[in-house]
C-alpha positions in Angstrom: 86.8 100.2 118.5 87.1 96.4 119.1 90.5 96.3 117.5 91.7 99.2 119.6 90.5 97.6 122.8 92.1 94.3 121.8 95.5 96.0 121.1 95.2 97.8 124.5 94.5 94.6 126.4 97.3 92.8 124.6 99.8 95.5 125.5 98.5 95.5 129.1 98.9 91.7 129.4 102.4 91.9 128.0 103.5 94.5 130.4 101.9 92.7 133.4 103.5 89.4 132.3 106.9 91.1 132.2 106.5 92.6 135.7 105.2 89.2 137.0 108.1 87.3 135.5 110.8 89.7 136.8 111.8 88.1 140.0 112.5 91.3 142.0 111.7 90.7 145.7 114.2 92.9 147.5 114.1 93.3 151.3 115.7 96.1 153.3 116.0 96.5 157.1 117.7 98.6 159.7 119.5 97.6 162.9 120.8 99.8 165.7 123.8 99.1 167.9 124.2 100.1 171.6 126.9 102.6 170.7 124.6 104.4 168.4 125.7 102.9 165.1 122.9 102.5 162.6 123.3 99.8 159.9 121.0 99.5 156.9 121.1 96.5 154.6 119.2 95.0 151.7 119.0 92.0 149.4 118.9 92.5 145.6 116.6 89.9 143.9 116.5 89.8 140.1 115.7 86.4 138.7 115.4 87.6 135.1 119.1 88.0 134.2 122.4 89.0 135.8 122.4 92.8 136.5 126.2 92.8 136.1 126.4 95.2 139.1 129.7 96.9 140.0 131.0 98.8 142.9 131.1 102.5 141.9 133.0 105.3 143.6 131.6 108.8 142.8 134.1 111.5 143.6 133.2 114.8 145.2 132.9 117.5 142.6 132.0 115.1 139.8 129.6 116.5 137.1 126.4 114.5 136.8 123.6 114.6 134.3 120.1 113.0 134.5 118.3 111.3 131.6 114.9 112.2 130.0 112.4 110.2 127.9 113.2 112.2 124.7 117.0 112.1 125.1 117.4 115.7 126.0 119.9 116.6 128.8 118.0 116.5 132.1 118.9 118.1 135.3 122.6 118.6 135.8 124.5 119.0 139.1 127.9 118.7 140.8 128.4 116.1 143.5 128.7 117.9 146.9 129.5 114.6 148.6 131.5 111.6 147.5 129.6 108.3 147.5 130.0 104.5 147.1 127.3 102.3 145.7 126.3 99.6 143.3 125.1 100.1 139.7 123.2 97.8 137.3 123.4 96.8 133.6 126.7 98.6 133.3 124.9 102.0 133.2 125.8 105.3 135.0 123.2 105.1 137.7 123.2 103.7 141.3 120.5 101.4 142.7 122.1 101.4 146.2 124.7 103.3 148.1 126.0 105.5 150.9 127.8 108.9 150.9 130.7 110.2 152.9 128.2 111.7 155.4 126.7 108.4 156.2 123.4 108.9 154.2 122.2 105.7 152.7 119.8 105.5 149.7 118.5 102.3 148.1 115.9 101.7 145.3 113.4 98.9 145.4 111.0 97.6 142.7 107.4 98.9 143.1 105.4 97.4 140.3 101.7 98.3 139.9 102.0 101.3 142.2 104.8 103.6 141.0 103.3 106.3 138.7 105.6 109.1 137.6 104.7 112.6 136.5 104.2 113.1 132.7 107.3 114.4 131.1 107.3 118.1 130.0 110.2 118.7 127.6 110.2 122.4 128.5 111.2 121.5 132.0 114.0 119.1 131.1 116.5 121.1 133.1 114.8 120.1 136.3 113.8 116.6 135.3 115.5 113.4 136.5 114.5 109.7 135.8 113.6 107.3 138.5 117.0 105.6 138.0 118.8 108.9 138.7 117.2 109.4 142.2 119.6 107.3 144.3 122.7 109.0 142.8 121.1 112.4 142.9 120.2 112.2 146.6 123.5 110.6 147.6 125.6 113.3 146.0 123.6 116.3 147.0 122.2 115.6 150.5 123.6 114.6 153.9 120.3 114.2 156.0 116.8 112.9 155.6 115.4 116.4 155.8 117.7 117.6 153.1 116.6 114.6 150.9 113.0 115.7 151.4 113.8 119.2 150.1 116.0 117.9 147.2 113.4 115.5 145.8 110.8 118.4 145.9 112.8 120.7 143.5 113.1 118.1 140.7 110.5 116.3 138.6 110.9 112.5 138.6 109.8 110.8 135.4 109.9 107.3 133.9 112.5 106.6 131.3 112.4 103.3 129.5 115.4 101.0 130.3 116.1 98.9 127.2 117.1 95.8 129.3 113.6 95.4 130.6 111.6 97.3 128.0 109.9 99.7 130.4 110.5 102.5 132.9 111.5 100.8 136.1 108.7 101.3 138.8 110.7 102.2 141.9 110.4 103.5 145.5 113.4 104.4 147.7 114.4 104.2 151.4 116.7 107.0 152.7 118.5 106.5 156.1 120.7 108.8 158.0 123.2 108.1 160.8 120.8 109.1 163.5 118.5 106.3 162.5 115.9 108.6 161.0 114.5 107.2 157.7 111.9 107.9 155.0 110.4 106.1 152.1 109.9 108.0 148.9 107.1 106.8 146.6 105.4 108.1 143.4 101.7 107.9 143.1 99.6 109.4 140.3 102.5 111.6 139.4 103.0 113.0 142.9 105.8 112.4 145.3 104.7 110.6 148.5 107.1 110.6 151.5 106.5 108.5 154.6 108.4 108.5 157.8 109.9 105.0 158.3 110.8 104.5 162.0 110.7 100.8 161.5 113.5 101.0 159.0 112.1 98.2 156.8 111.0 98.1 153.2 110.1 95.5 150.6 108.0 96.0 147.4 104.3 96.5 146.5 101.9 97.7 147.6 102.4 101.1 149.2 104.5 101.6 152.4 101.5 102.8 154.5 99.6 99.6 153.5 102.5 97.5 154.8 102.5 99.3 158.1 98.7 98.9 158.5 99.1 95.2 157.7 101.4 94.7 160.7 98.3 95.0 162.9 97.4 91.5 161.8 100.5 90.2 163.6 100.6 92.0 166.9 100.5 88.7 168.7 104.0 87.7 167.5 106.6 87.5 170.2 110.1 86.0 170.6 108.9 84.5 173.9 107.6 80.9 173.7 104.0 80.3 174.4 103.4 78.9 177.9 102.0 75.4 178.3 98.3 75.2 178.7 96.3 72.7 180.7 93.0 71.4 179.3 91.0 69.1 181.5 93.6 66.5 182.7 95.9 67.1 179.7 98.9 69.5 179.7 99.8 70.9 176.3 103.3 72.3 175.9 104.9 73.8 172.8 106.8 71.1 170.7 109.9 73.3 170.7 111.4 76.7 170.7 110.0 79.5 168.5 106.3 79.0 169.4 106.0 82.8 170.0 106.5 83.3 166.3 103.7 80.9 165.3 101.7 82.7 162.5 104.7 84.5 161.0 104.2 84.3 157.2 106.9 82.4 155.4 106.3 83.0 151.7 108.2 85.3 149.4 105.5 87.9 148.8 106.3 91.5 149.7 103.7 91.7 152.5 105.0 88.5 154.1 108.7 89.6 153.8 107.8 93.0 155.4 106.3 91.3 158.4 109.2 88.9 158.8 111.8 91.7 158.4 110.1 93.8 161.2 109.8 90.7 163.4 113.5 89.7 163.0 114.9 93.2 163.2 113.0 94.1 166.3 113.9 90.9 168.1 117.6 90.9 167.2 120.1 90.1 169.9 121.7 93.1 171.7 124.5 94.6 169.5 127.5 96.4 170.9 128.7 98.3 167.8 128.6 98.6 164.1 131.0 95.7 163.5 128.9 93.3 165.5 125.7 94.7 163.9 126.9 93.9 160.5 127.2 90.2 161.5 123.6 90.3 162.7 122.4 92.1 159.6 123.8 89.6 157.1 122.5 86.7 159.3 119.0 88.2 159.2 119.0 89.0 155.5 120.0 85.4 154.8 116.4 84.6 155.7 115.3 86.5 152.6 117.5 84.8 150.0 115.3 83.5 147.1 116.4 80.5 145.0 115.8 80.5 141.3 112.3 79.6 140.4 111.0 79.6 144.0 109.1 82.9 143.8 108.2 84.6 140.5 110.2 81.9 138.6 112.0 82.2 135.3 112.7 80.0 132.3 116.1 78.3 131.9 117.0 80.5 128.9 117.0 83.6 131.1 118.9 82.4 134.1 122.1 81.2 132.5 125.0 82.1 134.9 122.7 82.8 137.9 123.0 80.7 141.1 120.2 82.5 142.9 117.5 85.1 142.5 119.3 87.0 145.2 122.2 88.4 143.3 123.9 90.4 146.1 123.4 91.6 149.6 124.8 94.9 150.9 125.2 96.4 154.4 126.0 100.1 155.2 127.3 101.1 158.6 126.2 104.8 158.6 128.3 105.7 161.7 131.6 104.1 160.8 131.2 104.7 157.0 131.7 101.1 156.0 130.0 99.2 153.1 130.1 95.4 153.1 128.6 93.0 150.6 128.5 89.4 149.4 127.2 87.9 146.2 125.4 84.8 144.8 128.9 83.6 143.6 130.9 84.2 146.7 129.6 84.4 150.3 132.8 86.0 151.6 132.0 89.4 152.9 134.0 92.2 151.2 134.4 95.8 152.4 134.8 99.3 151.2 135.9 101.8 153.9 134.7 105.3 152.8 137.0 106.9 155.4 140.0 105.7 153.4 138.8 107.2 150.1 140.1 110.6 148.9 136.8 111.7 147.3 138.2 115.1 146.4 141.3 113.7 144.7 139.5 111.5 142.2 138.5 113.0 138.9 136.4 110.2 137.3 134.0 107.5 138.5 135.8 104.4 139.7 134.2 101.0 138.9 135.2 97.7 140.5 133.7 94.2 139.8 131.7 92.7 142.6 133.5 89.4 142.2 137.1 89.0 141.1 136.3 85.4 140.5 132.7 84.0 140.2 133.4 81.1 142.6 133.1 80.5 146.3 136.1 81.4 148.4 136.7 78.1 150.2 139.5 77.5 152.7 140.6 73.9 152.7 141.3 72.9 156.4 141.8 69.2 155.7 144.6 67.9 157.9 147.8 67.2 156.0 150.1 64.3 156.8 
């Protein structure tokens, strides 16, 4: 019995260490323009190794197949909608994306809380892995309500991803062009769906906990605190920003959630989707995490990385435009879904995030 307990504890410690040492601190938020454009964006933090993400174009009518723990063919379906997104570790799944109807779906790490249903091999035909969810919803649904129904007719299970040695613990945010959004989580084998009117998501703990925690910060305001007179002394704020005193500044998921809500809900007025993209990337820059600043990693694992924030994406759900920049090149690049013939393509199209892993610098030094 002692030997069994020791082995169990050793395994638990190893898994917890792996989760703790995986610098995944992604932040997602939503902005709305005055012309009705809804833009969702997120950062991708992964300080363990380069995810080697690529832009992937999924054609309408493409045949897709989910994975299962025992290698059997899982749920199969045909893409009703074309989609554009980003993959990871050069595998056929998406961690982030938007379809031709403007539905955006993104996956976020959820360690310690994501618990998938036990796999039943007799139900393989209706089973998908957690890493199949983004692609499944993007290619089969056009609205948040449809996504609710679609996730209810499949069973989501954990499938070990060899690159990290475990089944990725994930939760997802789904956003439609109207601004309606939900968060999908997995607790004790059951699907939990939360309405997400704030349009913000980070990582653990659960989404409802983050919303309750916001009550600790109801005093925050973009308006500066007025001066206060005490006896014969007049105390005035030392500078701008005093209304945000108390805003948490660390990299933990709860603190990032509070900051994301505060920044998103106090953003400047935005005329349209194009201008909203500017503001989105500006705000998300506040959540970039340098190597070793949060969870931290050893030098042997971060070769080739310049940041724990590997890339940042933005999706204009009204104008059907995806934009992104990376740790190597801050230049914003764009994919216009309106210009893609999703029905004409036969296979997945994969494009590198960076043509060259170096900063795009324009030399403006005056010439003689």
